[in-house]
N, C-alpha and C positions, 0 to 999 in steps of 0.2 A: 602247561606249567605248572609246578611242586609250588608249595608255599615259599614265600619269601623268607620267611624267618625258619634257621636251624630249629631241630624240634627240641636243644636244649642247648644250656649254655649263656642263656640273654639275661638271665635274671639280675646281674650285677655286672657294671662296666666292664669291657673288657680289657684285660691288661695291656699297655702300651698302644691302644688305639684313641680311649677317649679320656680327655681328664675330667674329672668331677668334681665339683666346689665342697671343702671342708665345711665345719662348722664355724671355724674362725675364718671371716674372710678374709683377713690378713694375712693369715699362713694358711692358704686352701692346701690339701693334700686329695689326691685321686684315691680311689676304693684301693688300689695295687699299692700305694706308700708314697707316690710320685708328686712332687710338687706341681700344682697348677700351672699348665704353660703359656705366657703370653701369646699377644696376639701380634702380629705382621712379620711373622717368620716364613722364610723362603720365599719373598718377592713378592707375599700375599697383602693384600689391600689391609692396611693397620685399621683397627675399630679404636676410636676415639676410647674416651675414658667415660666420665660422668656428665661430658658437656654436650651428650648427642650425637645423631649419627653424622656422618659427614661425606661427603661425596667425591672428594678429588684424590683417593688413592690409587696408583697405579696399578694395572689389571694387563699383565705380562702376555705375549703371545699364547694361546692354549687357554689362556683363563676365565673367567669371568665373576661378574660380582652382581649380587642383587639385592634388593630391598624389598621386605614382604610384610605384607600387612592383610590380617583378617579380623572381620568384625562380624558380629551375630547383633540386631537390632534387641531391644528390650521387650518387643513382645512376642520375637521369635518367629516372625515372619518374614523377616529378610535377612540378608547374609551376604556376603563383600568380602572380594580379596583384591588387593592390587599387587602386583611385583613391577618392579622396575629392574631392567636387566643392561647389563653393558658384557659384551658375551652373551649374546642368548644361549643360553645353556640346552635347549631345547629346539633350535634354529636349524633345519635341513641344510639352510646355506650357509651357515656358519661350517656346519658337520664337512660340508660337500668341499669348502673353501680351504680346508688345513687349519683353519683355527687359529690363522695368523695374526689377523686384526681384530681384535676383541670391539674395537670402539668402532668398526664397519657394520656391528651387528647389534643393535640397540632397539630397548622396544619396550612399551608398558602393558602390559596385560591387565585389563580390566574387566573383574566378572562381576555382575550383580545377580544374586539369587533372589527365587521368591517374585511376588508381583511385578511386574516390571522388568523382569531378568533380561540381560545384554550380558554381550560375551566379547570381547574384543583381543586383539593383538595383533598388531601389525609392525612388521620390521623396518628398521629405516639406517640409513648408512652414516658415515661421521658426521657429513656435512648438518646432519639433524640433532648433534649430540653436543650441548652446552654444560659447564659442568663447573663448579668452585667449591668451595668448602662448606657450603650451605646447601645449594641450590644444584638441581639437577634438573636439565631439560632435554626432552627426547621429542623432536618435533612440535607442536602445538600442544602436550602439557608438559607438566612440569611438578617437582615436589621441592618443598623448601621448610628445613628448619629453621625456627626463628629465636630459638633457646629454650621456649617452654610446649613447643606445640609442632606438628608434621603435619602441612598443610598441601594437598594435591589439587592442582587446577588442572581438569581432565577434560579434553576437546579430540575424540576417537571416534572410529567410525567401525560397523560389526563387518566380519570378515566375510560373510555372503550377500546379506542383505544390504550393506552399507546402511545401515541404519545409524543416527548420532549418537554418540553418547558424550553430553556434556552436563559436567557439574562441579563440584567441591567437595573434599573430602580432609575433616581436621581431627587430627588423633591429638589426644593431649594425653603424656604418659602418667600415671600413677608415681611413676619412679622409675630410674636409668639403671640398667643394668650394669656395673662395671665390668664385667668378664667375659671374655671367648674362649671356644672350646674348640680343639684339634678334633677333626673327624677320623684321621689316618694318623699313623703313627709317626709318618717322616715333617707330618702339619703342613702339609699340600693343600689340604682344604680344611677351611675352618667355619665354625656357625658361632654367629656373632648376637644373641638377645639383646636387644636395646630397650623393650619395655615391656615386660610378660604380663602388665596388666596397664589398661588405656581406657579413656573414654573417647566416644567417636561421636562425631557430628555429621551426617551423610546429605548433601542437598544437591540433589539433581534438577535441571530443567527437562533434557532431553535422556531418560523419560521423567516423567516428574514423579518426585520421590523425595521425601522429607522424613529421616528419622536417625532415632541415638540409640546407643547402644554400648556395649563394650569390645574390645580390640585389645589385638594383641601385634608386635612389632618387631622384627628381627632381620638378619641380615646374612650372608653365606659371601664367601670369598674364596678362590681357587688358584693355582697358579700351572693347573693341567686340568685338560679335559676332564669332567667327573664320571665319563666312561671309562675313561683309563684306571681308575681307582676303584669304582664301586659297580656291585653287581646289581642291589636294589636295596632298598630301606622300607622302613615303616614310620612317621614321625606323628606324634599326637601331642596337642599342649590342650589343658584342660583349667579354667577358673574351678578352682575348690576353695571355697569361704574368700577368705582376704588372699589366699595365695594362688599360685598358678606352677602345675607342675607339667612336665616337660621330659617325653619318652623318645628316644633317636636310638633307633638299632636296625641291625640288617647285615650286611654281608660285604668286605672287601671283593676284589675281583680273584684275588687269590683265593676266595673261598672262606678267609678269616671271618669270623662275626666279630660285631663292634656294637656297643650299647651305650646308653648313657641315660641316665636316672636322675632330676634333680627338680627340686622345690626349690619356688621364688619365693622369697616371705614380702610383705607389702612395700618395703624399702627396696626389691630389686635384688637379694643378696640371695646365690644361689646355694645350695646346700646338696651335697650326693645323698641318697637316700636309695634303700632297698625297694629293687621296682617289685612292685604287686605282679600275681599272678599273670601269664599270658593268656587273652582270652580272643578269641579266634571269631570273626565277624564273617557273615556271608560274602561271599565273591561278588566282584559287580556283573556287570550283564557280559561285558569284556573279558568275564572270567579271573580279573586281577584279585590277588588273594589281599583281604584286609586282615590286622590283627594289632590288638592295641592292650593295654594293662587295665585292670579293675582288679577292686575286690574281690574275695574268693568269696563263687556263687552269684554277684553281683550282676543282675542282667545289663546288658548293654543295648540302649536304645537307640536305633539309626534314625535321626533327624530326617535326615535329606543327603541323598548322596549327591553333591554338587559338581562333581565332574566327573564323568566314566569315560574314560579312554580308553585305547588300547595297551597302553605304557601307565598310565598314571590314575589314579583318584582322589578327589578331597570329599571330605565328610563331616557332615555335624553329627554331632554324637550327645548322647548323655548316659552315664552311670554313675558309679561310685567309688572313692578313692577316699582311703582312711579314715571310712566311714561317715564322708560328706558327699553330698549329693555334688557332683563334676559334669560342667558343659564346656563342651570344646570343640577342636578340629583335628580329625585325622585325615594323613594322605599314605597313600601307596606310589610307590616311586620303582617302574623295573627299567635299567638302563638298558640290559642283554633285550628286550620288547622295544625299547627305543631306537638302538641302531641299525634293525630289521631292516631290509629292502622295502617290505609291506607297509611299515609305520612311515618310514621317510617319505615315501608317495603320496601317502594322507596327510601327512601336517599341511603342506603348503595351501590347502584346502581353507584351511582355520588362521594359518599364520600368513597373510599374503605380505611381499616385502614391498617397500616404496622408495625410491631413489631419486 
C-alpha cells in the first residue's frame, strides 16, 4: 500500500469536510469561512454541551458510537486505552450481519501497555447492554459520568489466554469541550472531543497496577458504516504546555482529502490553527504508514508502538509543536485493509463474541 496521506493539500482544513473552531468561541468559523456545524445532525447521536458525556443517544442501523480514553503515566512507564463501542466498528460479526442492529454488537476494549500489559476486546449481544444518560454498562463492565469525573469499572478477560483484567480507572477532566465537528461533508460522521486534557488514576487488581498521569477523552458517532465513507486516516493528539493539539486527516471514500487542525486551551475552547508541516514516521511491522505534524526539523521520537495490526496502529510519541515539547498519542487506520478477507479472518482471534 502507498501512504495514507496524499502528498499535498492537507496543511489546512479541507473546505466543506471538517469545520474548525474560530478564535471567538461564540462565533466559530471554519477555515473556509463557514459556520461551525452543531451536533446531532442526520440521526447521529447528540453530543452534550458542557455537562459531560451522555450515553443514551440513538444509534441508527449501520451506525456506531464509541467513547475513547487514552492515558500516559507520569513516569512514562505505562499507557492505557479504553474504548466502549455500540455498533463495534471493527467487529467482523457486525460487518457480516449487514450492520442492521448496532446494539447487538457492543464491546469494551481495554488495553494496558508497559509492565503488566493486557489486551481485551470481547463482543457481546444486546442483552449485555444497559445504558441511560450517565451510565453505559457492557456485560460485567461499565462507565459512569458523575458530573465531574468519568469512572470505568472493568471486569474483562483476554482473548487468547483468558487472563482476567479487573480494576477501576477514573478520569477527571481539566475542562469540558463544548463543540463537536463533522468529519464528512454530509455530517454523517462526527468527532466530539470531551476532555482534551484530564487527570487519570488507574487502579487494577489483575494485573496489580497503581499509577496516575495525564489523559485525553473523546467520542465518535456515525449514522452509516465508516468504511462506506472513509478510506483511511491519521489522527494524533498531544499535550503542549497547558494546551492540547489535535490533528485529524485522511481520505474520504471518493478520494477527497479531509483535514482538521485544532488547538484547545486550558478551558477546552478549540481554535483552528495552521497545521505544522507533515512529518512521516517509520512504518509499522505490518507496513502501516504513519505520519503526524511537528515543527520544521523537529525530530519525532516514537516512545512505543502500542498497537500494530494489519489495518490499525497506535503509538506514543514525543516531538515539538509551536516551539514546545509535545507528548501524545498517534493512530493510523486503513478501512480498505479492514474490509479485506484476510483481515476479517484474523480479527476473531483477538475479538471473540460472547452471547
